[in-house]
C-alpha positions in Angstrom: -13.9 -12.4 4.2 -13.8 -12.1 0.3 -13.5 -9.0 -1.3 -11.3 -7.6 1.7 -8.7 -5.3 0.0 -7.5 -2.8 2.6 -6.8 -3.3 6.4 -6.6 0.2 7.7 -4.3 1.8 10.4 -4.5 0.2 14.0 -7.3 -2.0 12.9 -6.3 -5.0 15.3 -3.8 -2.8 17.6 -3.5 -4.6 20.7 -5.6 -7.5 20.0 -4.3 -10.2 22.0 -6.8 -12.8 21.2 -6.0 -12.4 17.7 -4.4 -15.9 16.8 -5.2 -16.5 13.1 -5.7 -14.1 10.2 -7.3 -15.7 6.8 -7.1 -13.3 3.9 -5.7 -16.2 1.4 -8.7 -14.9 -0.9 -8.1 -11.4 -0.7 -5.8 -9.0 -2.7 -5.0 -6.7 0.6 -3.3 -3.2 0.5 -2.2 -1.7 3.3 -2.3 2.2 4.6 1.4 3.2 5.1 0.1 7.0 5.7 1.9 8.3 9.3 0.2 6.9 11.9 -1.6 4.4 9.9 0.3 1.8 10.0 0.1 -0.4 13.4 -2.7 -2.8 11.7 -1.7 -5.8 14.4 1.3 -3.9 16.4 1.0 -5.5 20.1 -1.4 -8.2 19.4 1.3 -10.5 20.9 -0.3 -13.9 20.0 -0.5 -14.2 16.1 0.5 -17.7 14.9 -0.6 -18.0 11.6 -1.3 -15.1 8.9 -2.5 -16.3 5.3 -2.6 -13.6 2.4 -3.3 -14.0 -1.1 -1.4 -11.6 -3.0 1.0 -13.2 -5.4 3.0 -9.9 -5.2 3.9 -9.1 -1.5 2.7 -5.8 -0.6 4.9 -3.1 0.5 4.7 -3.2 4.6 6.2 -1.0 6.9 8.3 -2.2 9.5 5.9 -1.7 12.8 2.8 -3.5 11.4 3.6 -6.7 13.6 5.8 -5.0 15.9 5.3 -7.3 19.3 2.3 -9.1 17.4 3.4 -12.8 16.7 3.6 -15.8 18.8 6.7 -17.9 18.8 7.5 -19.2 15.3 4.9 -17.6 13.2 3.8 -18.8 10.0 2.8 -17.1 7.1 1.0 -18.5 4.1 1.2 -17.4 1.0 0.3 -18.6 -3.0 2.9 -21.3 -3.7 4.7 -19.5 -6.6 5.2 -16.4 -4.2 6.9 -18.3 -1.6 10.5 -17.1 -3.0 9.2 -13.4 -3.2 7.7 -13.1 0.1 11.3 -14.9 1.5 13.0 -12.0 -0.7 10.6 -9.2 0.9 12.5 -7.5 3.6 10.0 -6.9 6.2 7.9 -10.1 5.3 11.0 -12.7 6.1 11.8 -10.4 9.1 8.6 -11.0 11.1 8.0 -14.6 9.8 10.9 -17.1 9.8 8.3 -19.9 8.3 6.8 -18.8 4.8 4.8 -21.7 3.6 2.5 -22.4 0.6 -1.0 -21.9 0.9 -3.0 -25.3 1.6 
């Protein structure tokens, strides 16, 4: 939804029906305190994640653990594709980083 700024810890933990997250019109922040970084862990079927942050937000190594389908796509602002590809954990989880439509 418009105006979303934070996805709290364990928000979608184990949500296997989740296949798409469209936060392309949002500037997200991710909680990274202890026990608050499993936002999408064990979702298993996430195929598309869109995010509107121009600067890649810091994410923890466990945020997408066991959450993604094969060959998931990350859509980001066009001017930020290279920054996301250079961001360790974004690039670790998403081989396919492309501009938002």
